[in-house]
C-alpha positions in Angstrom: 163.6 100.4 94.2 161.2 97.5 94.4 161.1 97.7 98.2 160.3 101.4 98.0 157.4 100.8 95.6 156.0 98.1 97.9 156.1 100.4 100.9 154.6 103.5 99.2 151.7 101.6 97.5 148.1 101.7 98.7 147.8 99.5 101.9 145.6 96.5 101.4 142.6 96.2 103.8 142.7 93.5 106.4 139.6 91.2 106.3 136.6 91.9 104.1 136.9 94.5 101.4 134.3 97.2 101.0 132.8 95.5 98.0 132.3 92.3 99.9 130.7 94.1 102.8 128.4 95.9 100.4 127.4 92.6 98.8 126.7 91.0 102.2 124.6 94.0 103.2 122.6 93.8 100.0 122.0 90.1 100.6 120.9 90.7 104.2 118.5 93.4 103.0 116.9 91.1 100.4 116.5 88.4 103.0 114.9 90.8 105.4 112.6 92.1 102.7 111.7 88.5 101.7 110.8 87.6 105.3 108.7 90.8 105.6 106.8 89.9 102.4 106.1 86.4 103.6 104.8 87.6 107.0 102.7 90.2 105.2 101.2 87.7 102.7 100.7 84.9 105.2 97.3 86.1 106.5 96.0 86.5 102.9 97.2 83.0 102.1 95.3 81.6 105.1 92.2 83.4 104.2 92.2 82.2 100.6 93.2 78.7 101.5 90.4 78.3 104.1 87.9 80.1 102.0 88.3 77.4 99.3 88.2 74.5 101.8 85.6 72.4 103.5 85.1 72.4 107.3 87.0 69.0 107.5 90.0 70.4 105.5 90.2 73.5 107.8 90.1 71.5 111.0 92.1 68.5 109.8 95.2 67.7 111.9 97.3 67.2 108.8 98.1 70.5 107.2 98.2 70.9 103.4 99.3 73.9 101.4 96.0 73.8 99.5 93.2 71.2 99.7 93.2 68.7 96.8 89.7 69.7 95.8 89.2 73.5 95.8 85.6 74.3 96.9 84.7 77.1 94.4 81.1 76.4 95.4 81.7 78.2 98.7 81.2 81.5 96.8 77.7 80.6 95.7 76.9 79.1 99.1 77.9 82.3 100.8 75.7 84.5 98.6 72.8 82.0 98.8 72.8 81.9 102.6 69.3 83.1 103.6 70.3 83.8 107.2 73.1 86.2 106.3 72.4 88.7 103.5 76.0 89.2 102.3 75.0 90.9 99.0 72.9 93.5 100.9 75.7 93.9 103.5 78.2 94.6 100.8 75.9 97.2 99.3 75.3 98.9 102.6 79.1 99.0 103.3 79.7 100.5 99.8 77.1 103.2 100.3 78.3 104.0 103.8 81.9 104.0 102.6 81.4 106.2 99.6 78.9 108.7 101.0 80.6 108.8 104.4 84.0 109.5 102.7 82.6 112.2 100.4 80.8 113.9 103.3 83.9 113.8 105.6 86.1 115.2 102.9 83.7 118.0 102.1 83.0 119.1 105.6 86.6 118.6 107.0 88.2 120.3 104.0 86.0 123.4 104.3 86.5 123.5 108.1 90.3 123.1 107.7 90.5 125.8 105.0 88.4 128.2 107.1 90.7 127.6 110.1 93.8 128.0 108.0 92.9 131.0 105.9 89.8 133.0 107.1 90.9 135.6 109.7 88.8 135.2 112.9 90.0 136.0 116.4 88.6 132.8 117.8 90.0 130.5 115.1 92.7 129.2 117.3 90.3 128.4 120.2 88.0 126.5 117.8 91.0 124.6 116.4 92.1 123.6 119.9 88.6 122.5 120.7 88.6 120.3 117.6 91.9 118.8 118.6 90.6 118.2 122.1 87.8 116.0 120.7 90.5 113.6 119.4 91.3 112.7 123.0 87.8 111.5 123.7 87.3 107.8 123.1 84.6 107.1 120.5 82.8 104.7 122.9 82.1 107.6 125.3 79.9 109.3 122.7 78.0 106.2 121.6 75.2 106.6 124.1 74.3 110.3 123.5 74.8 109.7 119.7 72.5 106.7 119.8 69.9 108.7 121.8 69.9 111.4 119.1 69.7 109.0 116.2 66.9 107.0 117.9 64.9 110.2 118.6 65.2 111.0 114.9 64.0 107.5 113.9 67.2 106.7 112.1 67.9 103.3 113.8 68.4 100.5 111.2 68.8 103.0 108.4 71.6 104.2 106.2 71.0 107.7 107.5 71.8 106.6 111.0 75.0 104.9 109.8 76.3 107.8 107.7 75.2 111.2 109.1 76.6 110.9 112.6 80.0 110.0 111.3 80.3 112.8 108.6 82.5 115.1 110.6 86.0 114.0 111.6 88.1 116.2 113.8 91.2 114.3 112.7 90.5 115.0 109.1 89.8 118.7 109.8 93.1 118.8 111.6 95.0 117.3 108.7 93.4 119.6 106.2 94.2 122.6 108.3 97.8 121.6 108.5 98.0 121.0 104.8 96.3 124.3 103.8 98.7 126.2 106.0 101.4 125.2 103.6 99.4 125.8 100.4 101.0 128.5 98.2 99.2 131.8 99.0 100.3 133.3 95.6 97.7 131.1 93.8 94.9 132.3 96.2 95.9 136.0 95.9 95.8 135.8 92.1 92.2 134.4 92.3 91.2 137.1 94.8 92.5 139.8 92.4 90.0 138.4 89.8 87.2 138.9 92.3 86.8 135.4 93.8 85.7 135.1 97.4 86.9 132.6 100.0 84.6 129.8 98.7 85.5 130.5 95.1 89.2 130.4 95.8 88.7 127.2 97.8 86.6 125.4 95.2 88.3 126.6 92.0 91.9 126.9 93.1 92.7 125.0 96.3 90.7 121.8 95.6 91.9 121.2 92.0 95.5 121.7 93.2 95.2 119.4 96.2 93.7 116.3 94.6 96.6 114.0 95.6 96.0 114.9 99.3 92.3 114.5 98.9 92.9 111.1 97.3 95.1 110.0 100.2 92.7 111.0 102.8 89.8 109.5 100.8 91.5 106.1 100.8 92.2 106.3 104.6 88.6 107.4 105.3 87.0 104.8 103.1 89.0 102.0 104.6 88.0 103.2 108.1 84.3 103.4 107.2 84.4 100.0 105.5 86.0 98.4 108.6 83.8 100.2 111.1 82.1 97.6 113.3 80.9 99.0 116.7 78.6 101.9 115.5 77.0 99.8 112.6 76.5 97.0 115.2 74.6 99.4 117.5 72.5 101.1 114.7 72.0 98.1 112.4 69.5 96.2 114.5 67.8 94.8 111.4 69.5 92.5 108.9 68.6 94.8 106.0 70.9 97.5 107.5 73.8 95.3 108.3 77.2 96.2 107.0 79.7 93.5 105.9 81.5 93.6 109.2 78.3 93.0 111.2 77.2 90.3 108.8 80.5 88.4 109.2 80.2 88.5 112.9 76.9 86.4 112.6 78.9 83.4 111.4 80.3 83.0 114.9 77.6 82.2 117.4 77.4 80.6 120.8 76.2 77.4 119.2 78.1 77.0 115.9 81.0 78.5 113.9 80.6 78.4 110.2 84.3 78.5 109.4 84.4 78.2 105.6 81.7 80.7 105.0 83.4 83.1 107.4 86.7 82.9 105.6 85.0 83.3 102.2 83.2 86.4 103.5 86.5 87.8 104.8 88.0 87.2 101.4 85.2 89.0 99.6 85.2 91.9 102.1 88.9 92.7 101.8 88.9 92.6 98.0 87.7 96.3 97.6 90.3 97.4 100.2 93.1 95.6 98.4 92.1 97.3 95.1 91.9 100.7 96.7 95.2 100.3 98.3 96.8 99.1 95.1 95.6 102.0 93.0 96.0 104.8 95.7 99.1 103.7 97.6 101.3 106.4 96.0 98.8 109.0 97.1 98.8 107.6 100.6 102.6 108.1 100.8 102.4 111.6 99.2 99.5 112.6 101.6 101.5 111.6 104.6 104.5 113.6 103.5 102.3 116.7 102.8 100.4 116.7 106.1 103.3 117.7 108.3 102.5 120.0 111.2 103.2 123.7 110.5 103.0 126.6 112.8 
């Protein structure tokens, strides 16, 4: 009887059990996550460490986790530098980022909604033309764009920095794809009440699409804030420099002001870190809602 019970029982697994394998997998995932976090935070640590150091500490052969004497005075030294107007550059970048983002969202959303909802026999051709512009490198259009801006007298001005970048074919493409999946029932109910295309767009579509607008706003603002080549071409006077152009002046053919450069980098990424921290859930939601639809 005992032998029969031993042979009919559940067979014992050979080697590791499923529980042990599951625990090992969990440990490996946590290790991989820890390594990824360290690699992600390492550049931020280097920026903060060097921003609060002296030139000698940064270039010293003996590396220390943090210098023994943190140089908090580097902040005031950065903003008191008469050769590089950091405060003005931050203001210019904020204006360019906010107004440029608002203008891109307004124009691209209206263009995307028109292509997705307004019946027009050439709508597909216009859409394909917009998509075709995405294949053209931005550097190719710099010379004609600069000629237009120069003829209008917008060189070294905020108008020259903002207006030429207001329309984005990529943003219009994303809005068009998103609006194709927007529930038509909500729009039809508004049209029954007598609303036109713009009324439906402004009163129904926009309020119900705020997460997608927030996601695209974050991406657009980060792109405008980090833009360098166009502000470098247009900002020929120091009063029109953006933060990216201003930081490039710390590296010249004669000298490299390392500690001020790192402090400027730390100051410049702070707005982006805050925006990403508050809008990261909208970024994920916006990516999932912008799938391509026929």
